[in-house]
DSSP file (Angstrom, degrees, kcal/mol; ACC not computed):
  #  RESIDUE AA STRUCTURE BP1 BP2  ACC     N-H-->O    O-->H-N    N-H-->O    O-->H-N    TCO  KAPPA ALPHA  PHI   PSI    X-CA   Y-CA   Z-CA
    1    1 A M     >        0   0    0      0, 0.0     4,-1.9     0, 0.0     5,-0.2   0.000 360.0 360.0 360.0 -39.9    0.0    0.0    0.0
    2    2 A E  H  >  +     0   0    0      1,-0.2     4,-2.4     2,-0.2     5,-0.2   0.880 360.0  54.3 -63.6 -38.8    2.8    2.4    0.9
    3    3 A F  H  > S+     0   0    0      1,-0.2     4,-2.3     2,-0.2    -1,-0.2   0.914 107.1  50.6 -66.6 -39.4    4.4    1.7   -2.5
    4    4 A L  H  > S+     0   0    0      1,-0.2     4,-2.5     2,-0.2    -1,-0.2   0.917 110.6  48.9 -63.1 -43.7    1.2    2.6   -4.3
    5    5 A V  H  X S+     0   0    0     -4,-1.9     4,-2.6     1,-0.2    -1,-0.2   0.890 110.3  50.8 -63.4 -39.3    0.9    5.9   -2.4
    6    6 A E  H  X S+     0   0    0     -4,-2.4     4,-2.5     2,-0.2    -2,-0.2   0.912 110.5  49.3 -63.8 -42.3    4.5    6.8   -3.2
    7    7 A I  H  X S+     0   0    0     -4,-2.3     4,-2.3     2,-0.2    -2,-0.2   0.934 112.3  47.6 -62.5 -44.8    3.9    6.1   -7.0
    8    8 A I  H  X S+     0   0    0     -4,-2.5     4,-2.6     2,-0.2    -2,-0.2   0.927 112.2  50.4 -63.0 -44.5    0.7    8.3   -7.0
    9    9 A A  H  X S+     0   0    0     -4,-2.6     4,-2.5     1,-0.2    -2,-0.2   0.924 111.8  47.4 -60.9 -43.2    2.6   11.1   -5.1
   10   10 A R  H  X S+     0   0    0     -4,-2.5     4,-2.1     2,-0.2    -1,-0.2   0.910 111.7  50.1 -62.5 -41.4    5.5   10.9   -7.7
   11   11 A L  H  X S+     0   0    0     -4,-2.3     4,-2.5     2,-0.2    -2,-0.2   0.923 111.0  49.4 -66.4 -42.8    3.1   11.0  -10.6
   12   12 A I  H  X S+     0   0    0     -4,-2.6     4,-2.9     1,-0.2    -1,-0.2   0.914 109.8  51.4 -60.1 -42.3    1.3   14.0   -9.1
   13   13 A A  H  X S+     0   0    0     -4,-2.5     4,-2.1     1,-0.2    -1,-0.2   0.891 110.5  48.7 -64.3 -38.0    4.6   15.8   -8.6
   14   14 A E  H  X S+     0   0    0     -4,-2.1     4,-2.3     2,-0.2    -2,-0.2   0.914 112.8  47.6 -64.1 -44.2    5.5   15.1  -12.3
   15   15 A I  H  X S+     0   0    0     -4,-2.5     4,-2.7     1,-0.2    -2,-0.2   0.924 111.9  50.4 -65.2 -44.6    2.1   16.4  -13.5
   16   16 A V  H  X S+     0   0    0     -4,-2.9     4,-2.4     2,-0.2    -1,-0.2   0.905 108.5  52.4 -60.6 -43.0    2.4   19.5  -11.3
   17   17 A L  H  X S+     0   0    0     -4,-2.1     4,-2.0     2,-0.2    -1,-0.2   0.933 111.3  46.3 -59.5 -47.6    5.9   20.2  -12.7
   18   18 A Q  H  X S+     0   0    0     -4,-2.3     4,-2.3     1,-0.2    -2,-0.2   0.902 112.9  50.3 -62.7 -39.7    4.7   20.0  -16.3
   19   19 A L  H  X S+     0   0    0     -4,-2.7     4,-2.8     2,-0.2    -1,-0.2   0.873 106.2  54.6 -66.4 -35.4    1.7   22.1  -15.5
   20   20 A V  H  X S+     0   0    0     -4,-2.4     4,-2.1     2,-0.2    -1,-0.2   0.944 111.7  44.6 -58.6 -50.1    3.8   24.8  -13.8
   21   21 A F  H  X S+     0   0    0     -4,-2.0     4,-2.3     2,-0.2    -2,-0.2   0.890 112.8  51.5 -65.3 -38.3    6.0   25.0  -17.0
   22   22 A E  H  X S+     0   0    0     -4,-2.3     4,-3.1     2,-0.2    -2,-0.2   0.938 109.6  49.8 -62.8 -45.3    2.9   25.1  -19.3
   23   23 A L  H  X S+     0   0    0     -4,-2.8     4,-2.4     1,-0.2    -1,-0.2   0.861 110.7  50.1 -63.2 -35.2    1.4   27.9  -17.3
   24   24 A L  H  X S+     0   0    0     -4,-2.1     4,-2.2    -5,-0.2    -1,-0.2   0.908 112.8  46.5 -68.6 -39.3    4.6   29.9  -17.4
   25   25 A V  H  X S+     0   0    0     -4,-2.3     4,-3.2     2,-0.2    -2,-0.2   0.935 111.4  51.8 -63.7 -45.9    4.7   29.3  -21.2
   26   26 A E  H  X S+     0   0    0     -4,-3.1     4,-2.8     1,-0.2     5,-0.2   0.925 109.7  50.0 -54.5 -48.4    1.0   30.3  -21.5
   27   27 A L  H  X S+     0   0    0     -4,-2.4     4,-1.6     1,-0.2    -1,-0.2   0.908 112.1  47.2 -58.8 -43.8    1.8   33.5  -19.5
   28   28 A G  H  X S+     0   0    0     -4,-2.2     4,-1.1     2,-0.2    -2,-0.2   0.915 112.6  49.5 -63.7 -42.5    4.7   34.3  -21.8
   29   29 A L  H  X S+     0   0    0     -4,-3.2     4,-0.6     1,-0.2     3,-0.3   0.879 109.1  51.5 -67.0 -35.5    2.6   33.6  -24.9
   30   30 A R  H  < S+     0   0    0     -4,-2.8     3,-0.5     1,-0.2     4,-0.4   0.854 105.7  56.6 -62.5 -35.3   -0.2   35.7  -23.7
   31   31 A S  H  < S+     0   0    0     -4,-1.6    -1,-0.2     1,-0.2    -2,-0.2   0.786 116.5  34.1 -72.6 -27.0    2.2   38.6  -23.1
   32   32 A V  H >< S+     0   0    0     -4,-1.1     3,-1.3    -3,-0.3     4,-0.4   0.374  90.1 100.4-108.2   5.7    3.4   38.6  -26.6
   33   33 A R  G >< S+     0   0    0     -4,-0.6     3,-1.7    -3,-0.5    -2,-0.1   0.866  74.3  60.9 -58.3 -38.7    0.1   37.6  -28.3
   34   34 A E  G 3  S+     0   0    0     -4,-0.4    -1,-0.3     1,-0.3    -2,-0.1   0.750  92.5  66.7 -63.7 -24.5   -0.8   41.2  -29.3
   35   35 A T  G <  S+     0   0    0     -3,-1.3     2,-0.6    -4,-0.1    -1,-0.3   0.632  90.5  73.3 -77.4  -9.7    2.3   41.5  -31.5
   36   36 A F    <   -     0   0    0     -3,-1.7    -1,-0.1    -4,-0.4    -4,-0.0  -0.898  54.3-178.7-107.2 125.4    1.0   38.8  -33.9
   37   37 A E  S    S+     0   0    0     -2,-0.6    -1,-0.2     1,-0.1    -2,-0.0   0.874  71.8  45.2 -87.3 -37.0   -1.7   39.7  -36.2
   38   38 A N  S    S-     0   0    0      0, 0.0    -1,-0.1     0, 0.0     0, 0.0  -0.882  88.5-118.5-107.2 134.7   -2.3   36.4  -38.0
   39   39 A P        -     0   0    0      0, 0.0    -2,-0.0     0, 0.0     6,-0.0  -0.459  38.2-109.6 -70.6 146.1   -2.4   33.1  -36.1
   40   40 A P        -     0   0    0      0, 0.0    -4,-0.0     0, 0.0     5,-0.0  -0.197  40.8 -81.5 -71.8 162.2    0.4   30.8  -37.2
   41   41 A N     >  -     0   0    0      1,-0.1     4,-2.9     4,-0.0     5,-0.2  -0.411  39.6-124.0 -60.6 137.5   -0.1   27.6  -39.1
   42   42 A P  H  > S+     0   0    0      0, 0.0     4,-2.3     0, 0.0     5,-0.1   0.831 112.1  52.0 -57.8 -31.6   -1.2   24.7  -36.7
   43   43 A W  H  > S+     0   0    0      2,-0.2     4,-2.3     1,-0.2     5,-0.2   0.923 111.3  45.8 -68.4 -44.1    1.7   22.6  -37.9
   44   44 A L  H  > S+     0   0    0      2,-0.2     4,-2.2     1,-0.2    -1,-0.2   0.894 113.2  50.2 -65.4 -42.7    4.1   25.3  -37.2
   45   45 A A  H  X S+     0   0    0     -4,-2.9     4,-2.5     2,-0.2    -2,-0.2   0.907 109.4  52.2 -63.2 -41.3    2.5   26.0  -33.8
   46   46 A S  H  X S+     0   0    0     -4,-2.3     4,-1.9    -5,-0.2    -2,-0.2   0.933 109.6  48.0 -61.5 -46.0    2.7   22.3  -32.9
   47   47 A F  H  X S+     0   0    0     -4,-2.3     4,-2.5     1,-0.2    -1,-0.2   0.906 110.7  53.2 -61.6 -40.3    6.4   22.2  -33.8
   48   48 A G  H  X S+     0   0    0     -4,-2.2     4,-3.0     1,-0.2     5,-0.2   0.932 108.7  48.5 -60.4 -45.7    6.8   25.4  -31.6
   49   49 A Y  H  X S+     0   0    0     -4,-2.5     4,-2.3     1,-0.2    -1,-0.2   0.846 109.9  52.2 -67.3 -31.4    5.2   23.8  -28.6
   50   50 A V  H  X S+     0   0    0     -4,-1.9     4,-2.5     2,-0.2    -1,-0.2   0.919 112.7  45.7 -65.3 -44.2    7.3   20.7  -29.0
   51   51 A I  H  X S+     0   0    0     -4,-2.5     4,-2.4     2,-0.2    -2,-0.2   0.937 113.8  47.7 -64.4 -45.7   10.4   22.9  -29.0
   52   52 A L  H  X S+     0   0    0     -4,-3.0     4,-2.6     2,-0.2    -1,-0.2   0.885 112.1  50.7 -64.7 -36.6    9.2   24.9  -26.0
   53   53 A G  H  X S+     0   0    0     -4,-2.3     4,-2.8    -5,-0.2    -2,-0.2   0.922 109.5  50.7 -63.1 -42.9    8.4   21.7  -24.1
   54   54 A A  H  X S+     0   0    0     -4,-2.5     4,-2.3     2,-0.2    -2,-0.2   0.894 111.4  47.8 -63.2 -40.6   11.8   20.3  -24.9
   55   55 A I  H  X S+     0   0    0     -4,-2.4     4,-2.5     2,-0.2    -1,-0.2   0.934 111.5  50.0 -65.7 -42.7   13.4   23.5  -23.6
   56   56 A A  H  X S+     0   0    0     -4,-2.6     4,-2.7     1,-0.2    -2,-0.2   0.897 109.4  52.9 -62.1 -39.3   11.2   23.3  -20.5
   57   57 A G  H  X S+     0   0    0     -4,-2.8     4,-2.0     2,-0.2    -1,-0.2   0.919 108.8  48.9 -58.8 -44.5   12.3   19.7  -20.0
   58   58 A G  H  X S+     0   0    0     -4,-2.3     4,-1.6     2,-0.2    -2,-0.2   0.917 112.8  47.3 -61.7 -44.7   15.9   20.7  -20.2
   59   59 A I  H  X S+     0   0    0     -4,-2.5     4,-2.2     1,-0.2    -2,-0.2   0.909 111.4  51.5 -64.0 -40.8   15.4   23.5  -17.6
   60   60 A S  H  X S+     0   0    0     -4,-2.7     4,-3.4     1,-0.2    -1,-0.2   0.857 107.0  52.5 -67.3 -33.6   13.5   21.2  -15.3
   61   61 A V  H  < S+     0   0    0     -4,-2.0    -1,-0.2     2,-0.2    -2,-0.2   0.856 109.5  50.2 -72.0 -30.5   16.2   18.6  -15.4
   62   62 A L  H  < S+     0   0    0     -4,-1.6    -2,-0.2    -5,-0.2    -1,-0.2   0.910 117.7  39.8 -65.8 -41.8   18.7   21.3  -14.4
   63   63 A A  H  < S+     0   0    0     -4,-2.2    -2,-0.2     1,-0.3    -3,-0.2   0.898 133.9  22.0 -74.3 -41.0   16.4   22.3  -11.6
   64   64 A F     <  +     0   0    0     -4,-3.4    -1,-0.3    -5,-0.2    -2,-0.1  -0.721  68.7 171.3-128.4  77.9   15.4   18.7  -10.6
   65   65 A P        +     0   0    0      0, 0.0    64,-2.6     0, 0.0     2,-0.5   0.827  61.8  74.4 -65.4 -31.6   18.1   16.3  -11.9
   66   66 A S  S    S-     0   0    0     62,-0.2     4,-0.1    63,-0.2    62,-0.1  -0.727  86.1-128.9 -85.4 126.4   16.7   13.3  -10.0
   67   67 A L        -     0   0    0     -2,-0.5    -1,-0.0     2,-0.1     8,-0.0  -0.323  10.8-125.0 -70.4 154.7   13.7   12.0  -11.7
   68   68 A F  S    S+     0   0    0    -58,-0.1     2,-0.4    -4,-0.1    -1,-0.1   0.724  99.6  50.1 -72.7 -21.2   10.6   11.4   -9.6
   69   69 A F        -     0   0    0      1,-0.1    -2,-0.1   -59,-0.1    -1,-0.1  -0.962  60.2-178.2-119.0 134.7   10.4    7.7  -10.9
   70   70 A N        +     0   0    0     -2,-0.4    -1,-0.1    -4,-0.1    -3,-0.0   0.735  58.0  78.9-106.2 -25.4   13.5    5.5  -10.7
   71   71 A T  S  > S-     0   0    0      1,-0.1     4,-1.9     4,-0.0     5,-0.2  -0.562  80.1-125.5 -84.2 150.2   12.4    2.2  -12.2
   72   72 A P  H  > S+     0   0    0      0, 0.0     4,-2.0     0, 0.0     5,-0.2   0.891 108.9  53.5 -60.2 -38.9   12.2    1.9  -16.1
   73   73 A T  H  > S+     0   0    0      1,-0.2     4,-2.5     2,-0.2     5,-0.2   0.930 110.6  43.8 -64.7 -45.7    8.6    0.7  -15.9
   74   74 A T  H  > S+     0   0    0      1,-0.2     4,-2.3     2,-0.2    -1,-0.2   0.826 111.3  55.1 -72.5 -27.3    7.3    3.6  -13.8
   75   75 A R  H  X S+     0   0    0     -4,-1.9     4,-1.9     2,-0.2    -1,-0.2   0.893 109.8  46.1 -71.4 -36.9    9.3    6.1  -15.9
   76   76 A V  H  X S+     0   0    0     -4,-2.0     4,-1.5     2,-0.2    -2,-0.2   0.933 113.0  50.8 -67.2 -45.8    7.6    4.7  -19.2
   77   77 A V  H >X S+     0   0    0     -4,-2.5     4,-3.3     1,-0.2     3,-0.5   0.940 110.3  48.9 -55.1 -45.4    4.2    4.9  -17.4
   78   78 A N  H 3X S+     0   0    0     -4,-2.3     4,-1.6     1,-0.2    -1,-0.2   0.885 105.7  57.8 -62.3 -38.9    4.9    8.4  -16.4
   79   79 A L  H 3< S+     0   0    0     -4,-1.9    -1,-0.2     1,-0.2    -2,-0.2   0.807 116.7  35.8 -58.6 -30.3    5.9    9.3  -20.0
   80   80 A V  H <X S+     0   0    0     -4,-1.5     4,-0.9    -3,-0.5    -2,-0.2   0.909 123.4  38.7 -90.0 -48.6    2.5    8.1  -21.1
   81   81 A V  H  X S+     0   0    0     -4,-3.3     4,-2.5    -5,-0.2     5,-0.2   0.914 108.1  56.5 -75.8 -46.5    0.2    9.3  -18.2
   82   82 A A  H  X S+     0   0    0     -4,-1.6     4,-2.6    -5,-0.3     5,-0.2   0.911 107.0  47.5 -56.6 -51.0    1.6   12.6  -17.2
   83   83 A P  H  > S+     0   0    0      0, 0.0     4,-2.4     0, 0.0    -1,-0.2   0.858 112.4  51.4 -61.0 -34.7    1.3   14.4  -20.6
   84   84 A I  H  X S+     0   0    0     -4,-0.9     4,-2.4     2,-0.2    -2,-0.2   0.958 112.3  45.6 -65.9 -49.8   -2.3   13.1  -21.0
   85   85 A A  H  X S+     0   0    0     -4,-2.5     4,-2.3     1,-0.2    -1,-0.2   0.899 113.6  49.3 -61.0 -42.4   -3.2   14.5  -17.6
   86   86 A A  H  X S+     0   0    0     -4,-2.6     4,-2.5    -5,-0.2    -1,-0.2   0.886 109.7  52.9 -67.7 -38.7   -1.5   17.8  -18.3
   87   87 A G  H  X S+     0   0    0     -4,-2.4     4,-2.1    -5,-0.2    -2,-0.2   0.913 110.5  46.3 -63.8 -41.2   -3.3   18.0  -21.7
   88   88 A F  H  X S+     0   0    0     -4,-2.4     4,-2.4     2,-0.2    -2,-0.2   0.899 110.4  53.6 -66.7 -37.9   -6.6   17.5  -20.1
   89   89 A A  H  X S+     0   0    0     -4,-2.3     4,-2.1     1,-0.2    -2,-0.2   0.919 110.7  46.6 -59.9 -42.1   -5.7   20.1  -17.4
   90   90 A M  H  X S+     0   0    0     -4,-2.5     4,-2.2     2,-0.2    -1,-0.2   0.878 110.7  52.1 -70.3 -33.5   -4.9   22.6  -20.1
   91   91 A A  H  X S+     0   0    0     -4,-2.1     4,-2.4     2,-0.2    -1,-0.2   0.888 109.7  50.4 -65.7 -39.1   -8.1   21.8  -22.0
   92   92 A A  H  X S+     0   0    0     -4,-2.4     4,-2.2     2,-0.2    -2,-0.2   0.887 109.4  50.9 -66.9 -36.8  -10.0   22.4  -18.7
   93   93 A L  H  X S+     0   0    0     -4,-2.1     4,-2.4     2,-0.2    -2,-0.2   0.902 110.4  49.9 -63.9 -41.2   -8.2   25.7  -18.3
   94   94 A G  H  X S+     0   0    0     -4,-2.2     4,-2.3    14,-0.3    -2,-0.2   0.906 109.7  49.6 -65.9 -39.3   -9.2   26.7  -21.8
   95   95 A A  H  X S+     0   0    0     -4,-2.4     4,-2.1     2,-0.2    -1,-0.2   0.885 111.2  50.6 -63.8 -39.5  -12.8   25.8  -21.2
   96   96 A W  H  X S+     0   0    0     -4,-2.2     4,-1.5     2,-0.2    -2,-0.2   0.897 110.2  48.9 -65.0 -40.9  -12.8   27.8  -18.0
   97   97 A R  H  <>S+     0   0    0     -4,-2.4     5,-3.1     2,-0.2    -2,-0.2   0.898 109.6  52.7 -67.4 -38.3  -11.3   30.8  -19.9
   98   98 A R  H ><5S+     0   0    0     -4,-2.3     3,-1.4     1,-0.2    -2,-0.2   0.918 107.9  51.5 -59.4 -45.7  -14.0   30.4  -22.7
   99   99 A R  H 3<5S+     0   0    0     -4,-2.1    -1,-0.2     1,-0.3    -2,-0.2   0.818 110.3  48.5 -59.4 -33.7  -16.7   30.5  -20.0
  100  100 A K  T 3<5S-     0   0    0     -4,-1.5    -1,-0.3    -5,-0.1    -2,-0.2   0.391 114.9-117.7 -88.8   3.8  -15.2   33.7  -18.6
  101  101 A D  T < 5 +     0   0    0     -3,-1.4    -3,-0.2     1,-0.2    -2,-0.1   0.862  66.1 146.2  59.5  36.7  -15.1   35.3  -22.1
  102  102 A Q      < -     0   0    0     -5,-3.1    -1,-0.2    -6,-0.1    -2,-0.1  -0.748  59.0 -90.9 -97.3 151.5  -11.2   35.5  -21.8
  103  103 A P        -     0   0    0      0, 0.0     2,-0.4     0, 0.0    -1,-0.1  -0.322  39.8-146.9 -60.5 141.4   -9.0   35.0  -24.9
  104  104 A V        -     0   0    0     -7,-0.1     2,-0.2    -6,-0.0   -10,-0.0  -0.935  11.1-163.6-112.5 133.2   -7.9   31.4  -25.5
  105  105 A I    >   -     0   0    0     -2,-0.4     3,-1.8     1,-0.0   -79,-0.0  -0.630  38.3 -93.0-108.8 174.8   -4.6   30.6  -27.0
  106  106 A R  G >  S+     0   0    0      1,-0.3     3,-1.6    -2,-0.2     6,-0.5   0.800 119.9  60.9 -58.9 -35.0   -3.5   27.3  -28.6
  107  107 A I  G 3  S+     0   0    0      1,-0.3    -1,-0.3     5,-0.2   -13,-0.1   0.661  88.6  75.7 -70.6 -11.1   -1.9   25.8  -25.5
  108  108 A D  G <  S+     0   0    0     -3,-1.8   -14,-0.3   -15,-0.1     2,-0.3   0.322  85.7  82.2 -77.5   7.7   -5.4   26.0  -23.8
  109  109 A R  S <> S-     0   0    0     -3,-1.6     4,-2.3     1,-0.1     5,-0.3  -0.844  88.7-118.9-112.6 153.1   -6.4   23.0  -26.0
  110  110 A F  H  > S+     0   0    0     -2,-0.3     4,-3.4     1,-0.2     5,-0.2   0.928 108.7  52.9 -54.2 -51.2   -5.7   19.4  -25.2
  111  111 A S  H  > S+     0   0    0      1,-0.2     4,-2.4     2,-0.2    -1,-0.2   0.896 114.1  40.2 -58.9 -47.0   -3.5   18.6  -28.3
  112  112 A Y  H  > S+     0   0    0     -6,-0.5     4,-2.2     2,-0.2    -1,-0.2   0.870 116.4  49.5 -72.1 -37.5   -1.1   21.5  -27.8
  113  113 A G  H  X S+     0   0    0     -4,-2.3     4,-2.7    -7,-0.3     5,-0.2   0.932 112.4  49.5 -63.1 -44.7   -0.9   21.1  -24.0
  114  114 A Y  H  X S+     0   0    0     -4,-3.4     4,-2.7    -5,-0.3     5,-0.2   0.913 109.9  49.9 -61.3 -45.3   -0.3   17.4  -24.6
  115  115 A L  H  X S+     0   0    0     -4,-2.4     4,-2.2    -5,-0.2     5,-0.2   0.920 111.8  48.8 -62.3 -43.3    2.5   18.0  -27.1
  116  116 A F  H  X S+     0   0    0     -4,-2.2     4,-2.1     1,-0.2    -2,-0.2   0.964 116.0  42.2 -58.6 -52.4    4.2   20.5  -24.8
  117  117 A A  H  X S+     0   0    0     -4,-2.7     4,-2.8     1,-0.2    -2,-0.2   0.841 112.9  53.6 -68.9 -32.7    4.0   18.1  -21.8
  118  118 A L  H  X S+     0   0    0     -4,-2.7     4,-2.7     2,-0.2    -1,-0.2   0.926 111.3  45.0 -68.0 -43.0    5.0   15.0  -23.9
  119  119 A S  H  X S+     0   0    0     -4,-2.2     4,-1.9    -5,-0.2    -2,-0.2   0.884 114.5  49.5 -70.7 -34.7    8.1   16.7  -25.3
  120  120 A M  H  X S+     0   0    0     -4,-2.1     4,-2.1    -5,-0.2    -2,-0.2   0.935 113.6  45.8 -65.1 -44.9    9.0   18.0  -21.8
  121  121 A A  H  X S+     0   0    0     -4,-2.8     4,-2.5     1,-0.2    -2,-0.2   0.866 109.9  54.7 -66.6 -35.1    8.5   14.5  -20.3
  122  122 A A  H  X S+     0   0    0     -4,-2.7     4,-2.5     2,-0.2    -1,-0.2   0.904 108.6  47.7 -64.1 -41.0   10.5   12.9  -23.1
  123  123 A V  H  X S+     0   0    0     -4,-1.9     4,-2.9     2,-0.2     5,-0.5   0.916 113.3  47.9 -63.2 -44.9   13.5   15.2  -22.4
  124  124 A R  H  X S+     0   0    0     -4,-2.1     4,-1.8     1,-0.2    -2,-0.2   0.883 112.9  50.0 -64.0 -38.0   13.2   14.4  -18.6
  125  125 A Y  H  < S+     0   0    0     -4,-2.5    -2,-0.2     1,-0.2    -1,-0.2   0.916 117.0  39.8 -65.0 -45.3   13.0   10.7  -19.5
  126  126 A A  H  < S+     0   0    0     -4,-2.5    -2,-0.2    -5,-0.2    -1,-0.2   0.879 129.0  26.2 -72.5 -39.9   16.1   10.8  -21.8
  127  127 A V  H  < S+     0   0    0     -4,-2.9    -3,-0.2    -5,-0.2    -2,-0.2   0.776  96.3  96.5-102.8 -31.3   18.3   13.1  -19.8
  128  128 A G     <        0   0    0     -4,-1.8   -62,-0.2    -5,-0.5   -67,-0.0  -0.090 360.0 360.0 -64.8 160.4   17.3   12.8  -16.1
  129  129 A D              0   0    0    -64,-2.6   -63,-0.2   -68,-0.1    -1,-0.1   0.444 360.0 360.0 -82.9 360.0   19.0   10.6  -13.6
C-alpha cells in the first residue's frame, strides 16, 4: 500500500511540474500575443510547442536532476500518463477561460498542451537521472 501511495505522489509531482512550466509558457505567450496579427499555421504552432516543451524539460532537469520515478517501468508509465493528464488540465483551463469570455490561445487546448507536456516528459526521461 505504501508503494502505491509513493507512486501516486510521484506521478502527481511530475504532472504538477509539467503544468507549472505550461502555465509559465502560457503566460509568456499571452504577453506577446498582441504582437502577432495572423495566427500561425497549426503545424508550425505544434512544432513550436514541441520545441518549447523540450526546452522546459531541459530546464526542469537542471532544476530537478533526479527523476521522480526510478524504475524503467514507472518512468515509461509516467511518460504516457503525465502528458495526457497535463493536456486534459490545459483543456479544462481553456474551457474555463471560454466561460469567462477570456481570450484562449493554442496551449489552452488538449492537443497543444499534450504536445508540450510530452516533449517535456521525453526530455526528462532521456536526460534525467
